[in-house]
C-alpha positions, 0 to 999 in steps of 0.5 A, spaced: 648 051 283 649 058 287 655 060 291 656 065 295 662 069 299 662 075 304 668 080 304 669 086 309 674 091 311 675 097 316 681 100 312 681 108 313 683 108 306 676 108 303 678 106 296 682 100 299 676 099 303 672 097 297 678 093 294 679 089 300 671 088 301 670 086 293 677 081 293 674 077 299 667 077 297 668 075 290 674 070 292 673 063 289 667 066 285 668 065 277 662 070 275 659 074 281 652 076 279 650 081 285 654 084 290 650 086 296 654 092 299 654 096 306 658 101 309 658 106 315 655 113 314 662 115 316 665 113 309 667 116 303 662 111 299 664 114 292 671 112 294 669 105 296 665 104 290 671 106 286 675 100 290 670 095 288 670 097 281 678 096 281 676 089 282 670 087 279 664 090 275 659 086 279 652 089 279 652 092 287 646 095 291 645 096 298 646 102 303 649 105 309 648 100 316 647 103 323 653 102 327 656 096 324 655 089 320 655 082 322 659 077 318 661 070 320 668 073 323 664 077 328 661 084 329 664 089 324 665 096 326 670 102 327 671 109 328 673 111 321 668 106 318 667 099 315 664 096 308 662 089 307 659 085 301 655 079 300 656 076 293 652 071 290 654 067 284 649 062 280 650 061 272 642 060 272 641 067 275 640 074 272 639 080 276 637 087 274 639 093 278 636 100 278 635 106 282 631 113 282 632 119 287 626 121 291 620 126 287 613 128 288 610 122 287 613 116 290 608 111 287 610 113 280 618 113 282 616 106 284 614 104 277 619 107 274 625 104 278 621 097 276 621 098 269 628 100 269 630 094 273 626 089 268 630 093 262 637 092 265 635 085 266 634 084 259 627 081 259 620 083 259 618 078 265 617 079 272 623 077 277 622 071 282 624 075 288 626 082 289 630 086 294 628 093 295 632 099 299 629 106 300 630 112 305 626 112 311 619 115 309 616 113 303 617 105 303 610 103 302 609 108 296 615 105 292 613 098 294 606 100 291 609 102 284 614 097 284 608 092 284 604 096 279 609 093 274 611 086 277 605 084 281 606 081 288 613 078 287 616 076 294 621 081 297 626 082 302 630 088 304 630 094 309 631 102 309 638 105 309 640 108 316 645 112 319 648 112 327 644 117 330 637 118 326 640 125 323 638 123 315 646 121 314 643 115 310 645 113 303 643 108 298 648 105 293 646 103 286 652 100 282 656 107 281 651 111 284 650 114 291 643 117 293 641 120 300 633 120 298 630 115 294 629 107 292 633 102 289 632 095 287 635 088 285 630 084 281 633 076 281 631 072 276 632 065 278 630 058 279 634 057 285 630 057 292 629 063 296 625 063 303 624 069 307 622 069 315 619 076 317 618 077 324 618 082 330 618 076 335 614 080 340 609 077 345 602 080 345 599 084 351 592 084 353 593 092 351 589 093 345 585 099 342 582 102 336 585 107 332 580 113 332 585 118 328 591 119 324 594 125 321 599 124 315 599 117 315 604 116 320 602 120 326 598 117 331 593 122 334 588 118 338 587 111 340 580 109 344 578 116 344 584 118 348 590 122 345 595 116 343 601 118 347 596 118 354 593 111 352 600 108 350 603 111 357 597 108 361 598 101 357 606 101 359 605 105 366 610 110 364 609 118 366 607 121 359 612 127 360 618 121 360 615 119 353 615 126 350 620 128 344 625 123 342 625 119 349 619 115 346 624 112 341 628 108 346 623 107 351 618 103 346 624 098 343 622 093 348 614 095 348 612 097 341 606 097 338 603 092 332 598 091 327 595 084 324 594 083 317 587 082 315 587 074 317 592 074 322 598 071 319 603 076 321 603 082 326 607 088 323 611 092 328 609 100 328 615 103 332 613 109 336 619 114 334 617 121 337 612 123 342 608 130 341 612 131 335 612 138 333 614 137 326 608 133 324 603 135 329 600 140 333 604 142 339 602 139 346 597 134 343 600 128 345 601 124 339 605 119 337 610 119 330 611 112 328 616 109 323 610 106 318 603 107 316 597 106 320 590 106 318 583 109 322 578 104 325 583 098 325 586 095 331 593 096 334 596 092 340 601 094 345 607 088 344 613 087 349 619 083 350 626 083 353 633 084 351 634 077 352 628 075 347 631 080 342 638 076 342 635 069 342 630 071 336 636 072 331 638 065 332 631 062 332 629 066 326 635 063 322 632 056 324 625 058 321 628 061 315 632 055 314 626 050 315 623 053 309 628 051 304 627 044 301 635 044 300 641 046 303 642 053 304 648 057 300 647 064 303 644 068 308 642 075 308 639 078 314 636 085 315 636 087 323 633 093 325 637 098 328 633 100 334 633 093 336 641 093 336 640 100 340 637 096 346 642 090 345 647 095 346 654 092 348 651 085 348 651 085 340 656 079 340 651 075 343 647 076 337 653 074 333 654 068 337 646 066 336 646 067 328 653 063 327 650 057 331 644 056 326 648 058 320 653 053 321 659 056 316 654 058 311 656 065 308 652 071 311 651 078 312 647 082 317 645 089 316 642 094 321 636 098 318 631 103 320 625 099 317 625 092 314 621 089 309 618 082 307 613 077 308 611 071 311 606 065 311 604 068 304 602 074 307 602 081 302 609 084 302 610 089 308 614 094 311 615 095 318 620 097 324 623 093 329 623 087 325 627 081 322 627 080 315 631 074 314 632 071 307 636 064 305 638 062 298 638 055 297 644 051 293 639 049 287 
């Protein structure tokens, strides 16, 4: 039977922060099998880990979360930082944790980290489920490499994040802290696990064919027009108001989406920068996206309200709970940091929406710059502005 607990701390002593977090998370758990650990980008994360290790040698994996975390007690944040951990204990669970720094060939690194995780679990089998965390850039290639080794095992997770999209994110893997790379936790278990992966946006009638893409994530042309011009027409915005980093915030409630081949799921592609000089020719009105797109496929303009963003959290908890055959024992909730930006000071309403549906079951909500998962037997996917909510059954 799986048991879980959540701990957190906002102590300004980072060693103590780790101690307090681990003590609370492991309270009542005889032998924790995995700790999903999240901190602020302001933290001295090595000190946090040292504090955790003072309490337990439980395998840990995680990353920095954008601006805070949500636990049953509320939205947790502070100027000096924060730490939070969801711990799982199941006598029938084995976990293999591994990580690798970024390099020239992300797919090869994905293979390497998968082999290491299998070996660390002291087995030769593919896991039942796996968690992945990566720096925002090469998530799709890491995933391909992992699946080269273990096949299409269902996944959940999200990209490391910071508070200002400046690259201050970090990945946590046992006693290591890396700023660019990938980490995984392979879960070997018969315990029931379910995932709901959604953007929960409404489709508009604005649909176009992608004519030209540069470097996988730079959208150059839609319907024969410059991508930013087409997006401005769809959203009835002045193109100048969408250039540069203005596009990131403007597109949170009006992003783009692509469907998987048989329409099971619409995966969000977050427009991050308009006319980005770092990746495209200046003044050509391109859109830099958070994930890959492919030429000669359709892209849809989506929309929602802030109320929709808030209400979707409780609705998605309800959805993932329905997918379990038995009672839930823990929830691991990956929530896009961009969605949180749009929600702003109404974040307590998200806490209220989630706690209403989790009904006292331990959970942790983290805020990421990319979300990973699958839904309705789709392939594993990487997207942005998504919710990837996972529920662990008691048995």
